[in-house]
Every structure is written in C-alpha cells, then in structure tokens.
KEBAGU-528703 format. One record per residue (C-alpha): x, y, z; residue in one letter. Coordinates in steps of 0.001 Angstrom, whole numbers, always signed. Example, Ala and Ser with C-alpha at 12.3 -4.5 7.8 and 13.67 -1.06 7.14 Angstrom:
       px       py       pz  type
   +12300    -4500    +7800     A
   +13670    -1060    +7140     S
This chain:
       px       py       pz  type
   +17611   -55621   -15553     M
   +19581   -55659   -18471     S
   +22479   -53724   -19220     D
   +20825   -51762   -21687     T
   +17862   -50552   -19033     K
   +20589   -50132   -16610     R
   +22550   -47653   -19043     F
   +19255   -45671   -19789     E
   +18580   -45376   -15803     G
   +21919   -44182   -14409     M
   +21878   -42002   -17498     L
   +18422   -40140   -16228     S
   +19624   -40193   -12302     R
   +22731   -38565   -13337     Y
   +21626   -35684   -15435     F
   +18017   -35109   -13052     E
   +20528   -34984   -10283     G
   +22950   -32387   -11863     A
   +20381   -30202   -13591     L
   +18860   -29976    -9847     A
   +21789   -29029    -8358     D
   +22993   -26421   -10732     N
   +20059   -24145   -11440     P
   +21986   -22078   -13954     I
   +22642   -24824   -16196     W
   +19011   -25687   -16037     A
   +17671   -22462   -16812     N
   +20168   -22304   -20108     Y
   +18757   -25574   -21600     T
   +15365   -24067   -21319     G
   +13926   -25746   -17700     L
   +11992   -23239   -16069     K
   +12601   -24723   -12775     D
   +16438   -23019   -12934     G
   +15327   -19548   -13561     E
   +15788   -16771   -10768     G
   +18446   -19026    -9274     K
   +22178   -19371    -8982     L
   +22377   -22430    -6642     G
   +25188   -23147    -4187     C
   +28636   -22582    -4346     A
   +30503   -23742    -1297     T
   +32779   -26560     -830     A
   +30411   -29128     +215     R
   +28670   -28757    -3143     H
   +31444   -29041    -5269     V
   +32338   -32058    -3401     E
   +28978   -33416    -3547     L
   +29040   -32988    -7272     E
   +32292   -34898    -7491     E
   +30860   -37850    -5488     R
   +27887   -37738    -8268     R
   +30303   -37800   -10884     R
   +32238   -40981    -8993     Q
   +29026   -42707    -8417     K
   +28284   -42336   -12185     A
   +31687   -43877   -13779     L
   +31631   -46333   -11199     T
   +28179   -47559   -12293     E
   +29000   -46894   -16101     L
   +32089   -49421   -16158     D
   +29584   -51635   -14270     S
   +27987   -52276   -17707     I
   +28846   -54953   -20487     N
   +29468   -52606   -23359     P
   +28518   -55567   -25802     R
   +24896   -54671   -24650     E
   +24118   -51317   -25894     L
   +23145   -50038   -29318     S
   +25288   -47716   -31508     G
   +23235   -44491   -30212     E
   +24033   -45769   -26695     Q
   +27594   -46279   -27159     H
   +27713   -42587   -28688     L
   +25989   -41485   -24929     D
   +28694   -43479   -22988     R
   +31728   -42063   -24747     L
   +30496   -38380   -24150     A
   +28926   -38683   -20706     L
   +32554   -40597   -20061     R
   +34385   -37639   -21175     A
   +32430   -34949   -19392     M
   +32880   -36979   -16008     L
   +36137   -37196   -16475     R
   +36951   -33572   -17250     R
   +34754   -32657   -14277     G
   +37047   -35062   -12484     Q
   +40295   -33428   -13165     E
   +39128   -29850   -12668     D
   +38157   -31049    -9267     F
   +41560   -32898    -8545     T
   +43635   -30290    -9525     R
   +41812   -27802    -8084     G
   +40251   -25532   -10768     R
   +37340   -24330    -8323     H
   +40482   -22901    -6060     T
   +41930   -21113    -8787     L
   +39561   -19719   -11117     D
   +37481   -16776    -9388     P
   +34804   -16944   -12301     N
   +31755   -16181   -10036     A
   +31651   -12564   -11311     L
   +31359   -14014   -14898     D
   +28491   -16751   -13795     T
   +26668   -14004   -12317     V
   +26606   -11571   -15120     L
   +26367   -14080   -17917     G
   +22905   -15485   -16364     V
   +21612   -11834   -16006     M
   +22515   -11594   -19652     L
   +20256   -14100   -20391     H
   +17651   -12862   -19019     E
   +18009    -9325   -20922     L
   +17860   -11328   -23621     Q
   +14958   -12828   -23189     R
   +13322    -9419   -22185     G
   +12506    -8420   -25430     D
    +9859   -10980   -25854     D
    +9021   -12014   -22259     E
    +9677    -8474   -20356     P
    +7293   -10019   -17126     T
    +9274   -13347   -16953     R
   +12296   -11299   -17410     A
   +11822    -9162   -14737     V
   +10804   -11694   -12272     R
   +14145   -13677   -12885     N
   +16457   -10523   -13038     L
   +14907    -9505    -9146     R
   +15285   -13048    -7827     S
   +19103   -12956    -9114     L
   +20081   -10273    -7890     L
   +18556   -11102    -4425     R
   +20497   -14181    -4606     E
   +23750   -12587    -5880     A
   +25475   -11684    -2604     P
   +24872   -14968     -894     R
   +26161   -17061    -4162     F
   +29016   -14745    -4397     L
   +30233   -14727     -467     E
   +30147   -18529     -773     E
   +32078   -18399    -4196     S
   +34482   -16086    -2685     A
   +35533   -18982     +123     T
   +36494   -21288    -2503     L
   +39135   -19279    -4103     I
   +42634   -20111    -2366     D
   +45066   -19161    -4905     R
   +44036   -17108    -7892     P
   +45629   -18188   -10917     E
   +47262   -15056   -12383     R
   +45622   -14627   -15839     V
   +42350   -15924   -14427     W
   +42787   -13148   -11860     R
   +43194   -10515   -14332     K
   +40332   -11757   -16444     I
   +37949   -11157   -13122     M
   +39379    -7896   -12629     E
   +38780    -6917   -16225     Q
   +35402    -8325   -15376     T
   +34723    -6195   -12529     A
   +35786    -3252   -14123     A
   +33047    -3571   -16798     G
   +30348    -4900   -14582     A
   +28474    -1398   -13965     D
   +27611    -1573   -17508     S
   +25628    -4993   -17426     L
   +24284    -3476   -13918     F
   +22924     -237   -15976     T
   +21713    -2416   -18288     A
   +19831    -4170   -15656     V
   +18200    -1192   -13926     D
   +17238     +757   -17458     V
   +15425    -2761   -18279     F
   +13415    -2600   -14615     L
   +12896     +858   -15083     S
   +10960     +296   -18472     K
    +9234    -2853   -16778     N
    +6894    -2345   -13919     H
    +9799     -816   -11889     S
    +9446    -1286    -8150     Q
   +10948    +1194    -5401     P
   +13406    -1904    -4064     K
   +14782    -2204    -7598     D
   +17735     +154    -6903     A
   +17981    -1176    -3591     V
   +18718    -4608    -5510     L
   +20837    -3355    -7878     V
   +23080    -1477    -5128     A
   +23350    -4769    -3203     S
   +24713    -6663    -6130     A
   +26969    -4202    -6835     K
   +28474    -3942    -3194     L
   +28561    -8190    -3509     A
   +30612    -7739    -6524     F
   +33385    -5068    -4920     T
   +33487    -7590    -1833     R
   +34109   -10492    -4291     Y
   +36574    -8898    -6326     H
   +38622    -7508    -2850     D
   +38112   -10843    -1493     A
   +39969   -12344    -4248     V
   +42992    -9675    -4868     L
   +43588   -10350    -1007     N
   +44425   -13814    -1630     R
   +48116   -14995    -2652     P
   +48679   -15710    -6229     I
   +48910   -18763    -7539     A
   +52053   -20076    -9247     S
   +52898   -18897   -13132     T
   +51088   -20890   -15812     G
   +48851   -22490   -13001     S
   +46067   -22741   -15996     F
   +47962   -25318   -18031     A
   +46568   -29043   -17714     I
   +49484   -30900   -18240     G
   +51033   -33363   -21336     H
   +48640   -36403   -20147     L
   +45679   -34188   -19219     A
   +45589   -32497   -22862     L
   +46301   -35977   -24317     Q
   +43124   -37397   -22452     R
   +41310   -34688   -23836     R
   +42387   -34793   -27358     V
   +41255   -38342   -27392     H
   +38004   -37980   -25355     D
   +36896   -35072   -26335     E
   +37929   -34506   -29756     L
   +37701   -38306   -30116     G
   +41053   -38357   -32200     L
   +43605   -41029   -31630     D
   +46706   -38580   -32589     Y
   +49487   -38368   -29998     T
   +50201   -34477   -28974     L
   +53448   -34568   -31221     G
   +50959   -35539   -34229     Q
   +48676   -32929   -33571     V
   +51727   -30456   -33482     E
   +53017   -32126   -36707     A
   +49580   -31783   -38493     L
   +48791   -28261   -37032     A
   +52532   -27255   -38933     L
   +51843   -28633   -41905     A
   +48651   -27190   -42226     E
   +50157   -23640   -41560     I
   +52652   -24166   -44216     R
   +49762   -25409   -46607     R
   +47241   -22891   -45998     I
   +50105   -20055   -46058     G
   +51106   -21661   -49434     T
   +47253   -21149   -50631     L
   +47371   -17772   -49361     L
   +50668   -16416   -51354     E
   +48646   -17676   -54740     K
   +45419   -16056   -53634     A
   +46925   -12682   -53104     C
   +48795   -11452   -56291     P
   +45789   -10751   -58067     K
   +45343    -7973   -55853     F
   +48369    -6431   -56707     G
   +52241    -7155   -55949     R
   +52976    -7775   -52386     K
   +49955    -6901   -50637     R
   +49543    -8509   -47535     T
   +46018   -10753   -47004     P
   +45345    -8102   -44132     E
   +45946    -5088   -46759     Q
   +43729    -6977   -49139     I
   +40644    -7519   -46642     I
   +41445    -3585   -45227     A
   +41003    -2397   -48711     K
   +37729    -4272   -49608     A
   +36283    -3449   -46394     R
   +37059     +692   -47039     K
   +35267     +286   -50513     E
   +32131    -1719   -48984     W
   +29060     +501   -48550     D
   +26230    -1580   -46389     P
   +23546    +1206   -46829     G
   +22328    +3018   -43792     E
   +19726     +521   -42748     D
   +22342    -2141   -41862     L
   +20050    -4491   -39874     L
   +18111    -4852   -43615     A
   +21216    -5684   -45041     T
   +22176    -8710   -42488     Y
   +18682   -10184   -43028     R
   +18730    -9448   -46787     A
   +22141   -11522   -46582     E
   +21204   -14116   -44305     T
   +18135   -15019   -46328     A
   +20179   -14718   -49321     R
   +22850   -17218   -48201     V
   +20447   -19831   -46661     A
   +18956   -19771   -50097     G
   +21564   -20394   -51976     A
   +22138   -23527   -49678     F
   +18790   -24666   -50181     R
   +19056   -24082   -53829     A
   +22685   -26256   -53788     A
   +20617   -28797   -52222     R
   +23689   -28797   -49663     A
   +21750   -29997   -46558     V
   +18422   -30216   -45099     S
   +16561   -27235   -43327     F
   +14632   -27910   -39997     P
   +10962   -27418   -40149     I
    +9230   -25058   -37207     G
   +12671   -23213   -36137     D
   +12852   -19567   -35653     E
   +15738   -17291   -36542     L
   +15151   -13639   -35470     E
   +17756   -11253   -36954     V
   +17751    -8331   -34367     R
   +19469    -5320   -33637     R
   +21043    -5232   -30114     V
   +19233    -2904   -27637     P
   +20727     +424   -26990     E
   +21142     -449   -23506     F
   +23386    -3484   -24218     M
   +25294    -2358   -27282     R
   +28630    -2126   -24958     H
   +28083    -5896   -24149     L
   +28097    -7338   -27525     F
   +30980    -7764   -30348     P
   +29941    -6641   -33948     T
   +27079    -9807   -34469     A
   +26702   -12532   -32160     A
   +24218   -15782   -31980     Y
   +22074   -16839   -29132     S
   +20939   -20618   -29351     S
   +17789   -21943   -27997     P
   +18045   -24178   -24843     G
   +18120   -27916   -25462     A
   +14672   -28410   -23874     F
   +12809   -25107   -25057     E
    +9744   -26231   -27028     K
   +10026   -22970   -28892     R
   +13323   -23433   -30762     Q
   +14140   -20046   -31723     R
   +17828   -18421   -32323     G
   +18591   -14734   -32002     I
   +21249   -13558   -34448     F
   +22200   -10308   -32893     W
   +23598    -7664   -34984     V
   +25174    -4568   -33059     N
   +25173    -1354   -34908     D
   +26949    +1436   -33276     L
   +26839    +3494   -36614     A
   +24027    +5818   -34486     P
   +26390    +6739   -31675     T
   +28671    +8447   -34389     K
   +28341   +12128   -35028     E
   +29235   +12223   -38873     T
   +28401   +10341   -41963     K
   +31932    +9002   -42326     E
   +32465    +8059   -38624     E
   +28761    +6093   -39272     R
   +29835    +4761   -42276     L
   +33252    +3218   -41046     A
   +31537    +1759   -37706     E
   +28961      -22   -40309     R
   +32013     -972   -42703     Q
   +33182    -2946   -39297     Q
   +30242    -5815   -40265     H
   +32537    -6393   -43519     F
   +32438    -9831   -44766     G
   +28853   -10620   -43396     L
   +27688   -13271   -45619     S
   +30479   -15700   -44120     L
   +29170   -14335   -40761     T
   +25662   -15306   -41855     A
   +26577   -18723   -42798     A
   +28731   -19495   -39449     H
   +25727   -18166   -37212     E
   +22814   -18842   -38883     A
   +22211   -20872   -41934     Y
   +23718   -23866   -42165     P
   +25888   -22989   -39249     G
   +25038   -22528   -35791     H
   +21659   -21843   -35730     H
   +20701   -24669   -38117     L
   +23272   -27027   -36504     Q
   +22063   -26897   -32551     F
   +18244   -26528   -33720     V
   +18773   -29889   -35133     T
   +20457   -31439   -32319     A
   +17914   -30044   -30109     N
   +15329   -32507   -31660     R
   +17589   -35598   -31196     H
   +15066   -38439   -30200     S
   +17915   -39381   -27065     R
   +16865   -36334   -24761     K
   +20266   -36494   -22864     W
   +21962   -36408   -26246     R
   +20909   -32672   -26551     R
   +23459   -31842   -23435     L
   +26473   -32895   -24841     F
   +28138   -29994   -27041     A
   +31628   -31081   -28491     H
   +33415   -28215   -30080     A
   +35123   -30147   -32251     V
   +31971   -30844   -34188     F
   +29810   -27418   -33461     Y
   +32825   -25314   -34373     E
   +34229   -27720   -37151     G
   +30656   -27787   -38355     W
   +30978   -23892   -38821     T
   +34243   -23778   -40692     L
   +32756   -26592   -43003     W
   +30214   -24408   -43714     C
   +32746   -21027   -44675     E
   +34441   -23894   -47166     Q
   +30932   -24858   -48610     M
   +30533   -20933   -48916     M
   +33486   -20772   -51303     V
   +33319   -24499   -53126     D
   +29351   -23635   -53941     L
   +30142   -19902   -54754     R
   +27314   -18793   -52646     V
   +29317   -15750   -52297     D
   +31140   -14574   -55392     R
   +33125   -11900   -53783     S
   +36733   -11637   -55197     P
   +38282   -11217   -51611     W
   +36194   -14077   -50074     L
   +38789   -16889   -50539     R
   +41684   -14579   -49352     V
   +39413   -13826   -46135     Q
   +38325   -17390   -45550     Q
   +41995   -18452   -46179     L
   +43077   -15524   -43711     H
   +40732   -17275   -40867     D
   +41773   -20747   -41619     A
   +45376   -19796   -41017     L
   +44006   -18198   -37517     W
   +42691   -21416   -36830     R
   +45543   -23412   -37460     A
   +47572   -21300   -35270     H
   +45047   -21805   -32354     R
   +46233   -25715   -32207     I
   +49746   -24567   -31893     V
   +49336   -22129   -29025     V
   +46559   -24047   -27556     D
   +48853   -27058   -27159     L
   +52142   -25193   -26269     R
   +50261   -23459   -23411     L
   +48479   -26307   -21712     Q
   +51727   -28184   -21333     T
   +53706   -25397   -20282     G
   +56004   -25171   -23403     R
   +54338   -21718   -23739     Y
   +53799   -19167   -21516     S
   +51317   -16909   -21421     Y
   +53490   -14002   -22627     E
   +54615   -16606   -25444     Q
   +51084   -17131   -26566     G
   +50516   -13682   -26627     V
   +53382   -12895   -28911     R
   +52829   -16044   -31089     H
   +49733   -14654   -32234     M
   +51041   -10857   -33032     M
   +53823   -12183   -34996     K
   +52274   -14961   -36979     H
   +48672   -13140   -37559     L
   +50004    -9676   -36988     A
   +47173    -9666   -33920     F
   +47271    -6230   -32078     T
   +48754    -6770   -28300     K
   +44980    -6106   -26720     A
   +43615    -8873   -29471     R
   +46403   -11561   -28830     A
   +45685   -11436   -24893     E
   +41820   -11570   -25337     G
   +42623   -14724   -27852     D
   +44720   -16486   -25443     V
   +42839   -15450   -22510     N
   +40162   -17708   -23558     W
   +42518   -20764   -24824     Y
   +43962   -20687   -20853     T
   +40705   -21471   -19413     G
   +39665   -23681   -22200     S
   +42067   -26724   -22715     P
   +41353   -28534   -26135     G
   +38657   -26443   -27645     V
   +40825   -23656   -29690     P
   +42523   -26679   -31632     M
   +39028   -28150   -31961     S
   +37820   -25684   -34750     Y
   +40508   -26696   -37774     W
   +40855   -30227   -36410     L
   +36996   -30801   -36612     G
   +36933   -28866   -39843     R
   +39621   -31200   -41291     L
   +37921   -34264   -39447     E
   +34576   -33314   -42007     N
   +36667   -33284   -44744     E
   +38007   -36602   -44361     R
   +34605   -38031   -43552     L
   +33120   -36458   -46761     C
   +36060   -37613   -48607     R
   +35156   -41209   -47483     R
   +31844   -40990   -47909     L
   +31235   -39245   -51233     M
   +34082   -40316   -52939     E
   +34132   -43712   -51279     G
   +30409   -44447   -51238     R
   +28969   -42100   -53805     G
   +26954   -40043   -51304     W
   +25782   -36424   -52163     S
   +26607   -33710   -50232     L
   +23708   -33319   -48763     R
   +23217   -36774   -47679     R
   +26545   -36715   -46270     F
   +25631   -33252   -44034     N
   +22133   -34640   -42823     D
   +24188   -37821   -41676     W
   +26967   -35575   -39855     L
   +23884   -33931   -38132     L
   +21583   -36587   -37379     S
   +23771   -37600   -34115     F
   +23579   -34376   -32076     G
   +27289   -32566   -31579     T
   +29609   -35245   -31049     L
   +33289   -35878   -32168     P
   +33198   -37159   -35930     Q
   +34699   -40093   -35395     S
   +32584   -41461   -32601     W
   +29918   -41164   -35526     L
   +32153   -42926   -38278     E
   +32677   -45799   -35719     K
   +28955   -46202   -34385     Y
   +26548   -44279   -36967     G
   +27330   -46146   -40197     L
   +26404   -49264   -41156     D
C-alpha cells in the first residue's frame, strides 16, 4: 500500500475510533450516534485515549512525507498538533487537576436546549437520556480528580452555584414538551449528582499555586505547532509589546476629535448612551446583520456560501441568564443542514421602567461589529465554508489562530471598507485591538509562570480599565486555554501579512485573497502559505 493510502487509512481509523469513544464530541459534530450520551470518564478510558494517540503518532512517523499531497500535509500537521496537545495534557495529568465535568454536562444539555426550538421531540429524548447518564458520569469523573488546580476549582464552584438556572431551563422545557412524571425525578437525581461531585472535589487536597501553567517548552511547542509561527516566546512578547505601543498611538490620534483628554472608554460610553436601537431589538439585529452582509457582498470582499442558513433569534426566556448580550452557535461539521443561529439576549422586557429598558438595549451598542464578527463574514461564513471542505476530517481541525484571526480581520475590513461610517467605530475597533494585544502578554506570562493568577488580573485592570470581575472572567479562561488568547491578534496579523504579500505582491483582489484563505478549513495561515500556494 502506498504511503498516501496508508495516511488516509490512519486518519480515518483515528477519528472513527475517537468519535465512537467520545459521544459528546460526536454529538457536537452533528453525528446522531453521539446524541443523548456522555461516554466514559474512568482512568482506564483516559489511558485508552492516550494509547490511541500514541499509536496514531507512531504510524504517522512511519509515513514518507514526500509522497503526500499539499492537502495531506495540512492534515498531517493538524493531526500531529492535536495528538501532541493531548499527549502533553495526559503527561502533566490535566485530567487529575481540572474538575470540569460539571461544565461538560451543562454544555451538552445547553446544546440540546438550543436544538429544542426546531426539534423538541429529539431534544426531549436526548435530555432525558443525558439526565439518566449524569450521575454515573459524574461519579466516574470525580474519581479522576487528585489535586484540583485552585483556579479551576474556583471555576467549578461558580459553575455549581449557577447550575440550578440551567436545570430550571431543562425542567421548564421538559414540562412544555410531552411532560412525564419521571422528569422531576431525573432532574433531582442529576442535581444531587452535581452536589456530590462538587463536594468530592472540595474534599481533595488542592494543587500547588500556578499548576495551570504548562511551562516554557510546552507553550513554545504550541506556538509552533498550533499557531504555525516560528517565533520564540521572547519574540512573541516583543511583538506584543510593540503592538501595544503602536495601537496605543493610533488610539491617541483617534480620540482628540471627541474632546480634549477623553479616554476611549468615555467616548464609547457617551456614544452608547446616545444610541437608541428602538424597542424591537431583534428587528434591529436582523436589519443590521443583513445590511452588513449586503455591504460586504457589494464590496466583493469575499464569496458567500450557497445554501447555508443564518437565523437571528431571541434567546428564550428560560435561557436568558445563560447567555451574554449576543452569541453564535455554529452548525456541526457533519450536519447536512448548515444552519447557524445568531442569538440575541434582550433583557429589556425584564425591566420595569422605560429608562431601564432603554439602558438594557443600549448594552448591545456596536452591534454592527458584532454582526460582522459573529455572522457575515465572520464566524458563520467561515465555519459553514470550512464544514464543506471535501476532505472529511479537515472539518474537525479548528485552530484559533485562524478562526479568531479571521473575525478580527473582518472587523478591520469593516473599517477599511467603511461598511459602518459611525464616527466612533475606529475608536472602538482600536480599543478592542489593544485588549487582544494585551492578551498575548498575559497568556504568555501566565503559562510560563512569570505571572501569577493575581498578577494577570491586575494587568488587565491596570492597562484596560477592566473591573476586577471582568478581568477575573478573562483570566479564568486564559488559565485553561494556553496559546488560545494570544491567537486572536497574532492570527489577525498573519492575515494582514499574507494579504500584503498576495495582494500587493501578486496583484490578487481582496475577494480572491479571502476566498483562498477560507478554502482550506480552519488551519494556521503559515501552513496555507507553505502548502496552499503555487
């Protein structure tokens, strides 16, 4: 058998086995075989997953790379990065440190609630099955935790404290859709399992401070293998500090026309207070999403997918407390119906006075940027395009350096193409860019042990005027996703670098460049440059 065929066989064997043994992942990709299942969470299961990774890496190393096509090389790099990350997490015992089982169960139940608007019978069946499986899954998961990492334990406690709201949402949904007497028992049993898991974790001895950090060598590997960059960590930090200075200078130049000594935060707050989106916020979102999409179409900035669907929906009342102001749910990689949902969480109806309702709607200020980021040409267009890639398993690779770099690139195009001519747009876009540049510094210093958790929080408060609660929310996420926070702005810069090379160097149009960028799935830009150019 040729190495080309061996590679294809190995790729299929790995993913077919991994999806069969991880039904939650299979469910998210759109495979019905995974619905209503939580899978195993035992030490033996974790060890079997590691053996699968080792076997795949061994076989991958035996394949002659000179026989592979450019597209196969892209899959080779992506698979290797995925396997190496899994190995590192296993070796450092992340499964013994991270009490994330409550988040896992709540996440998959929320996934079914979101499905419920269109397919209530299917969602009800899956929810009942998940509720039945939850006690066993959580009991198994608790046995894995040896010494919980202190930040992650705090996150677990916050999850446990808010779990009742999701269980209420599940209870309400079941009561409205073919209610059965046993539903109350199922919900009560799952809630009790949550309490037992929570108590079991709190009874474990806590890990040493900073155990979330993966260290210099592991982070360097992730920068190379998952972001596709050949920078050292020192060079990444030097780049970030230079970007902070550059963006800060641009902000200083953009602010004076709004008044002397006005800060970006003051400018944005004033514009928000003067903005009135009207009483029908959902209609405003729909109109603005359509307008932004139409403007990008008219500018011929990118090709739009055919046959996809995007629905702008109001968050159901029983799920309001679970969502930010706006959010996006992408279709699964293997779902035939490629429909994304752009959720709008309008809390104005919960307020009593006209002034309070207006103030609540004004929290959606800047929704044109939100529409470009989440819908067209942002996450929705990108993921729907990636989900149609001819190479089946390519759809399962999702590198943040691309999908988040792409959305920030869309925001930049909003300004450059004057899709929104609001005078404050440039200030808001630069302010958000500064935030993403600071993320690089905090991510790097946290994961190499140069910052404690508290230092990371103070950094965000000092340099971005974040409240402590907002800074902690950001840094909580950073601790568990090494290399991802820095991916946003580094990915945006990679798009800019490639755009300059191909548009200025080869005379490509903006549309040709963007279409080329999107045509490979969700992989690091430097890999596309190496294996996707003639």
